[in-house]
C-alpha positions as CSV (number, residue, x, y, z in Angstrom):
1,M,0.0,0.0,0.0
2,K,2.8,2.4,0.9
3,R,4.6,1.6,-2.4
4,R,1.3,2.3,-4.4
5,L,0.8,5.6,-2.5
6,A,4.4,6.8,-3.4
7,S,3.8,5.9,-7.1
8,L,0.5,7.9,-7.1
9,V,2.3,10.9,-5.5
10,A,5.0,10.7,-8.1
11,I,2.5,10.6,-11.0
12,A,0.6,13.6,-9.5
13,A,3.8,15.6,-9.3
14,V,4.5,15.0,-13.0
15,I,0.9,15.9,-14.0
16,T,1.1,19.2,-12.0
17,G,4.3,20.2,-13.6
18,G,6.5,19.6,-10.6
19,A,4.2,21.3,-8.1
20,L,3.4,18.8,-5.3
21,V,0.1,19.4,-3.5
22,V,-0.1,17.9,-0.1
23,G,-2.9,18.6,2.4
24,G,-4.4,21.4,0.3
25,G,-1.1,23.4,0.1
26,K,1.2,23.9,-2.9
27,T,5.0,24.0,-3.0
28,D,6.7,25.1,-6.3
29,A,9.7,23.1,-7.3
30,A,12.7,25.4,-7.6
31,V,14.0,23.8,-10.8
32,G,11.8,25.0,-13.6
33,G,10.5,28.0,-11.7
34,P,8.9,30.3,-11.2
35,T,11.7,31.3,-8.8
36,C,15.0,29.6,-9.6
37,N,18.2,29.7,-7.5
38,V,21.8,29.9,-8.6
39,P,23.8,27.9,-7.7
40,G,21.3,25.9,-5.7
41,D,19.2,24.7,-8.7
42,Y,21.4,25.8,-11.6
43,A,25.2,25.8,-11.8
44,T,25.3,29.0,-13.8
45,I,23.2,32.2,-14.3
46,Q,23.1,31.4,-18.0
47,A,21.5,28.0,-17.4
48,A,18.8,29.6,-15.2
49,V,17.9,32.4,-17.6
50,N,17.7,29.9,-20.4
51,D,15.0,28.0,-18.6
52,A,11.7,29.6,-19.7
53,G,10.0,28.4,-16.5
54,C,12.2,30.7,-14.4
55,S,10.4,34.1,-14.2
56,T,12.8,35.2,-11.4
57,V,16.4,34.1,-11.0
58,K,18.0,34.6,-7.6
59,V,21.8,34.5,-7.6
60,A,23.6,33.9,-4.3
61,Q,26.7,35.8,-3.3
62,G,29.9,34.6,-4.9
63,T,31.8,35.1,-8.2
64,Y,30.4,33.9,-11.5
65,N,32.9,33.8,-14.4
66,E,30.5,34.1,-17.3
67,N,29.1,36.4,-19.9
68,V,25.3,36.2,-19.6
69,V,23.0,36.7,-22.6
70,I,19.3,37.3,-21.7
71,A,17.0,36.5,-24.6
72,R,13.6,36.5,-22.8
73,S,11.7,38.5,-20.2
74,V,13.0,37.7,-16.8
75,T,14.0,39.3,-13.5
76,V,17.6,38.5,-12.4
77,K,18.4,39.4,-8.8
78,G,21.8,39.4,-7.2
79,A,22.4,39.0,-3.4
80,K,22.1,42.8,-3.1
81,A,18.9,43.3,-5.0
82,G,17.2,46.4,-3.7
83,S,20.2,47.5,-1.7
84,D,21.8,50.9,-1.8
85,V,25.1,50.8,-3.7
86,N,26.6,53.5,-1.4
87,H,26.8,51.0,1.4
88,R,28.5,48.3,-0.7
89,S,31.9,47.4,-2.1
90,A,32.6,46.1,-5.6
91,A,33.2,42.3,-5.7
92,S,33.1,41.9,-1.9
93,T,32.3,38.5,-0.5
94,H,28.7,39.7,0.1
95,E,28.1,40.5,-3.6
96,S,27.0,38.4,-6.5
97,T,29.8,39.3,-8.9
98,V,29.6,38.6,-12.6
99,K,33.0,38.6,-14.1
100,G,33.2,38.6,-17.9
101,V,35.6,36.1,-19.4
102,S,35.3,37.0,-23.1
103,D,35.2,40.1,-25.3
104,T,31.4,40.5,-25.0
105,P,29.5,42.3,-22.3
106,A,29.2,40.7,-18.9
107,F,25.4,41.0,-19.3
108,T,23.6,41.4,-22.6
109,V,19.9,42.1,-22.7
110,N,18.3,41.1,-25.9
111,A,14.6,40.9,-25.0
112,A,11.9,43.2,-23.5
113,N,11.0,43.5,-19.9
114,V,14.2,42.4,-18.3
115,T,15.4,43.5,-14.8
116,I,19.0,43.2,-13.5
117,D,19.1,44.2,-9.9
118,G,21.8,44.0,-7.2
119,F,25.0,42.7,-8.8
120,S,28.6,43.6,-9.0
121,V,29.7,43.5,-12.6
122,T,33.3,43.6,-13.8
123,N,34.8,42.9,-17.2
124,P,38.6,43.5,-17.0
125,S,40.5,43.6,-20.2
126,H,37.2,43.7,-22.1
127,G,34.9,46.6,-23.2
128,I,31.4,46.6,-21.7
129,G,29.7,45.9,-18.5
130,I,26.0,45.7,-19.4
131,T,24.5,46.1,-22.9
132,V,20.8,46.6,-23.6
133,K,20.2,46.0,-27.2
134,T,17.4,47.3,-29.5
135,A,15.0,44.6,-28.4
136,G,15.5,45.4,-24.7
137,N,12.5,47.8,-24.3
138,N,11.4,48.4,-20.7
139,A,14.6,47.1,-19.3
140,V,15.5,48.1,-15.7
141,I,19.1,48.2,-14.6
142,K,19.3,49.1,-10.9
143,N,21.3,48.8,-7.7
144,N,24.3,47.4,-9.5
145,I,28.0,48.2,-9.1
146,V,29.8,48.2,-12.4
147,D,33.5,48.4,-11.7
148,G,36.7,47.6,-13.5
149,I,35.8,47.7,-17.2
150,G,38.7,47.8,-19.6
151,N,41.6,48.7,-17.4
152,P,42.9,49.3,-20.1
153,Y,41.1,48.2,-23.3
154,P,42.3,49.1,-26.8
155,D,38.8,50.2,-27.9
156,T,35.8,52.0,-26.3
157,T,34.7,51.0,-22.8
158,V,31.2,51.5,-21.5
159,G,29.7,50.7,-18.1
160,V,26.0,50.5,-19.3
161,Y,25.3,50.7,-23.1
162,L,21.8,51.3,-24.6
163,E,22.6,50.1,-28.1
164,L,20.7,51.2,-31.3
165,G,17.4,52.4,-29.9
166,P,15.8,50.5,-27.0
167,D,12.9,52.4,-25.5
168,N,11.7,53.1,-21.9
169,V,14.9,51.8,-20.3
170,K,15.6,52.8,-16.7
171,V,19.1,52.9,-15.5
172,T,18.9,53.9,-11.8
173,D,20.7,53.7,-8.5
174,N,23.9,52.2,-9.9
175,K,27.6,52.9,-9.1
176,I,29.7,52.9,-12.2
177,N,33.4,53.2,-11.4
178,N,36.9,52.6,-12.8
179,L,36.6,52.5,-16.5
180,Q,39.7,52.8,-18.6
181,S,40.2,52.7,-22.4
182,V,42.4,53.8,-25.2
183,K,39.4,55.1,-27.2
184,S,36.5,57.0,-25.6
185,A,35.1,55.7,-22.3
186,Q,31.5,56.3,-21.1
187,G,29.9,55.5,-17.8
188,I,26.5,55.3,-19.6
189,L,26.1,55.5,-23.4
190,V,22.9,55.8,-25.3
191,G,23.8,55.3,-29.0
192,D,25.3,54.8,-31.3
193,S,26.0,57.5,-33.8
194,T,25.0,55.3,-36.8
195,S,21.6,54.5,-35.4
196,T,18.4,55.2,-37.4
197,N,16.2,54.0,-34.5
198,P,15.1,56.5,-31.9
199,S,15.6,55.6,-28.2
200,T,12.6,57.1,-26.3
201,G,11.6,57.4,-22.7
202,I,15.0,56.9,-21.3
203,V,15.5,57.5,-17.5
204,L,19.0,57.9,-16.1
205,D,18.5,58.7,-12.4
206,D,20.6,58.6,-9.2
207,N,23.7,57.0,-10.6
208,S,27.2,57.6,-9.2
209,I,29.7,57.7,-12.1
210,S,33.4,58.2,-11.3
211,N,37.0,57.5,-12.4
212,I,36.5,57.4,-16.1
213,T,39.9,57.5,-17.9
214,S,40.7,57.6,-21.6
215,T,43.3,58.7,-24.0
216,K,40.4,60.2,-26.0
217,G,37.0,61.2,-24.6
218,A,36.1,60.6,-21.0
219,Y,32.3,60.8,-20.5
220,G,30.0,60.3,-17.5
221,I,26.9,60.1,-19.7
222,Q,26.8,60.4,-23.5
223,L,23.7,60.5,-25.7
224,N,24.8,60.3,-29.4
225,N,22.1,58.1,-30.9
226,G,22.0,58.8,-34.7
227,A,24.5,61.7,-34.5
228,N,26.2,60.7,-37.8
229,V,23.1,59.9,-39.8
230,A,21.6,62.4,-42.2
231,L,18.1,63.6,-41.9
232,P,15.4,62.5,-42.1
233,S,16.6,59.0,-41.1
234,R,18.5,60.1,-38.0
235,G,17.9,58.4,-34.7
236,Y,17.4,60.5,-31.6
237,T,17.0,60.2,-27.8
238,T,14.3,61.5,-25.4
239,A,15.6,61.3,-21.9
240,K,15.5,62.5,-18.3
241,I,18.9,62.8,-16.7
242,T,18.4,63.5,-13.0
243,N,20.1,63.2,-9.6
244,N,23.4,61.7,-10.9
245,D,26.8,62.4,-9.3
246,I,29.6,62.5,-11.9
247,A,33.2,63.0,-10.9
248,N,36.8,62.3,-11.8
249,L,36.8,62.2,-15.6
250,N,40.2,62.3,-17.3
251,G,40.8,62.3,-21.0
252,S,41.9,64.3,-24.0
253,W,38.4,65.8,-23.5
254,A,36.0,65.4,-20.6
255,H,32.2,65.7,-21.0
256,A,30.2,64.8,-17.9
257,I,26.9,64.9,-19.8
258,G,27.5,64.9,-23.5
259,L,24.3,65.5,-25.5
260,E,25.9,64.8,-28.8
261,G,23.0,63.8,-31.0
262,D,19.4,65.0,-31.2
263,T,17.8,65.1,-27.8
264,P,14.4,66.8,-28.2
265,N,13.1,68.2,-24.9
266,V,15.8,66.5,-22.8
267,V,15.6,67.2,-19.0
268,V,18.8,67.6,-17.1
269,K,18.2,68.3,-13.4
270,Y,19.7,67.9,-9.9
271,N,23.0,66.4,-11.2
272,T,26.3,67.2,-9.6
273,V,29.5,67.3,-11.6
274,S,33.1,67.7,-10.3
275,N,36.8,67.1,-11.1
276,L,37.0,67.2,-14.9
277,T,40.5,66.9,-16.3
278,A,41.4,67.2,-20.0
279,A,44.7,67.5,-21.9
280,G,43.3,70.7,-23.5
281,A,40.5,73.2,-22.7
282,D,37.7,70.9,-23.7
283,K,36.2,70.0,-20.3
284,T,32.5,70.6,-19.9
285,A,29.7,69.5,-17.5
286,V,26.9,69.7,-20.0
287,W,27.9,69.7,-23.7
288,F,25.7,70.1,-26.8
289,E,27.0,68.9,-30.2
290,S,25.3,67.6,-33.4
291,N,22.1,68.4,-31.7
292,Q,19.6,70.5,-33.6
293,F,17.2,70.4,-30.6
294,F,19.6,71.9,-28.1
295,F,17.3,74.9,-27.7
296,T,14.5,72.6,-26.4
297,A,16.6,71.4,-23.4
298,D,15.8,72.1,-19.8
299,V,19.0,72.2,-17.8
300,H,18.1,73.3,-14.3
301,R,19.2,73.0,-10.7
302,N,22.5,71.2,-11.4
303,N,25.8,71.8,-9.5
304,L,28.1,72.8,-12.3
305,A,31.0,74.0,-10.1
306,V,33.8,72.6,-12.3
307,G,36.2,75.5,-11.9
308,S,36.8,78.7,-13.8
309,S,38.8,76.9,-16.5
310,A,36.0,74.6,-17.5
311,F,32.5,75.0,-18.9
312,G,29.4,74.4,-16.9
313,I,27.2,74.4,-20.0
314,A,28.5,74.8,-23.6
315,V,27.0,74.6,-27.1
316,E,29.4,73.7,-29.8
317,P,30.3,77.0,-31.5
318,N,29.2,76.2,-35.0
319,L,25.9,74.9,-33.6
320,A,25.4,78.1,-31.6
321,A,26.2,80.3,-34.6
322,K,23.9,78.4,-36.9
323,F,20.9,78.9,-34.5
324,S,22.1,82.3,-33.2
325,T,18.6,83.4,-32.1
326,L,18.0,80.3,-30.0
327,S,19.3,79.1,-26.7
328,A,19.4,76.2,-24.3
329,D,17.5,76.9,-21.1
330,G,20.3,76.7,-18.5
331,T,18.7,78.8,-15.8
332,C,18.8,78.1,-12.1
333,N,22.1,76.2,-11.9
334,Y,25.0,76.6,-9.5
335,W,28.2,77.7,-11.2
336,G,30.5,77.6,-8.2
337,A,30.3,81.3,-7.4
338,K,27.5,83.6,-6.2
339,S,28.4,86.0,-9.1
340,G,27.4,83.3,-11.6
341,P,29.2,81.9,-14.7
342,S,32.2,83.4,-16.5
343,A,33.1,83.6,-20.2
344,A,29.8,84.6,-21.8
345,G,28.7,85.5,-18.3
346,N,30.1,88.2,-16.1
347,G,30.7,86.1,-13.0
348,S,33.7,84.2,-11.6
349,G,32.2,80.7,-11.7
350,S,32.5,78.0,-14.3
351,H,32.3,79.1,-18.0
352,V,29.1,79.4,-20.0
353,S,29.1,79.6,-23.8
354,A,27.0,81.4,-26.3
355,G,23.7,79.8,-27.0
356,V,22.8,79.3,-23.3
357,D,20.3,81.3,-21.3
358,Y,21.8,81.2,-17.8
359,K,20.0,83.9,-15.9
360,P,19.0,83.7,-13.1
361,W,21.4,81.2,-11.3
362,L,21.6,79.6,-7.9
363,K,23.8,81.4,-5.4
364,S,24.8,78.2,-3.5
365,A,25.2,74.5,-4.0
366,N,21.8,73.9,-2.3
367,L,20.0,72.8,-5.4
368,H,16.6,73.2,-3.7
369,S,17.2,76.8,-2.8
370,Q,15.3,79.6,-4.3
371,C,16.7,80.8,-7.6
372,S,16.9,84.6,-7.6
373,D,13.5,85.6,-8.9
374,D,12.4,81.9,-8.9
375,R,11.6,81.8,-12.5
376,D,11.9,78.0,-12.5
377,H,8.9,77.7,-10.3
378,H,7.2,75.6,-13.0
379,D,10.4,73.8,-13.9
380,Y,11.0,76.2,-16.8
381,N,11.6,79.9,-17.3
382,D,8.6,82.0,-17.9
383,H,10.2,83.3,-21.1
384,N,10.1,81.4,-24.4
385,H,13.9,81.5,-25.0
386,G,13.3,81.3,-28.7
387,H,11.5,77.9,-28.5
388,G,8.5,79.0,-30.4
389,W,6.0,77.9,-27.8
390,D,5.0,78.9,-24.3
391,D,5.3,76.9,-21.1
392,K,1.9,75.3,-21.4
393,D,2.7,73.8,-24.8
394,R,6.4,72.8,-25.0
395,G,5.9,69.6,-26.9
396,H,7.3,67.4,-24.1
397,F,7.2,63.7,-24.5
398,W,6.2,63.4,-20.9
399,D,5.0,65.6,-18.1
400,D,7.5,66.8,-15.5
C-alpha cells in the first residue's frame, strides 16, 4: 500500500508540472521555476535564464565567471537586490559578482521587460559591463556596481550601453566606477552614432559615475544616438537625466553629460559634476553637439561647479552660430560662485558659452534653494527663449 501511494504521488507531481500538492497546500519546485536559484538549482546564471520556467532568477553571493545573454523577459536578482550601492563594495564576499571572461558584455539584454538588480559587474580587459540591445525595451538596470571595465582596453569601454534604440529603459541607482580605455570611455552610453532607430523614454537617475579614464574622450553620460546619420533617417533620444553624481573624468576631452546627438526636450536636473581633467581646454559639465534640438533642453538645478577653466554648459560654437537666435534653457544652476558663470557670463564661476540662457542662477550648492527671482517655479523659465511655444505647450514627450 505504501509503495502504491508513493507511485501515485510521483504521478501527481508529473501531472502538476512539478508542483506537489499535499494537504491542500502547494510548494513550487525550484528547478523549472517560477523562482530559480543559482547555484542551488542551476550551476550558472546562464542556465537559469535559459529556462523559460524561471520568471525570477535569484543569484547567491559569490563570483560567476561568465558572460550572460538574456533573450527573454526575466528578473535577475543578485544577493544585493534592492540594496543601496553606497553601502556596498565592488566584488566583496557579500556580492553576487559577474566577471566577464570573453570580449562581450558581462550582461547582454536582448529581450523586452528584463530587470537586472543587485549585482557587482566587472569585465577586466574587455569593453562593456551591461548592454541593452534594440529589443530590450522596458529594461530596468538598478542597484548594480559596475566596476573595472577595460583597465585598459584598446577600444571603447562602457559601463552601461543602450545600443541602437531600446525604449523606456531605466538605469537607476547604480555605481559605475573605474573604466579605462584607449578610445573613448563612457559610464553610460545611449547610442550609437550610426543608429536610425530613436531611443525614447530613457530615464537615467541617481547613478554615481566616477573615475573614467581615456586617451580620447572621458564621459560620464553620453547620448549620441543617430549623430552621424543624415536627416530624415537620423535616430534621436528622449531622456530624463536626473540626480546623478559624476566625478573624476580624465581624457583628451572630458564631458560629464554629452548631448551629442538630437535630444528633443531633454531634461537635465539635480545632477552634480566635479573634477573634470582634460589635456586641453575641452572640459564641460553639459555639452551640446550635433544636436539641432539643443534649444529645447531644460537644464536646471545642477551643480556645475567645475572650476573657472571649465564650462558648466556649452553649445558647440558652429551649432550656436547656426541657430544664433535660439538658446538652451540653462537657468537656475549653481556655477561655483555667487556671481554666476564666467566667459559669456560676467561672474567668476564655471564658464558658460554662447547659445545658453543662464540667468538667473543659484547662489549656493543647495540645489533646492530659491533661484533669484524663482523663474523656474514651474520647472521652466517664464520666457520662451526662442523655443516658439509657451510653457503650457512645450511639446514634451512626458510631463514633469
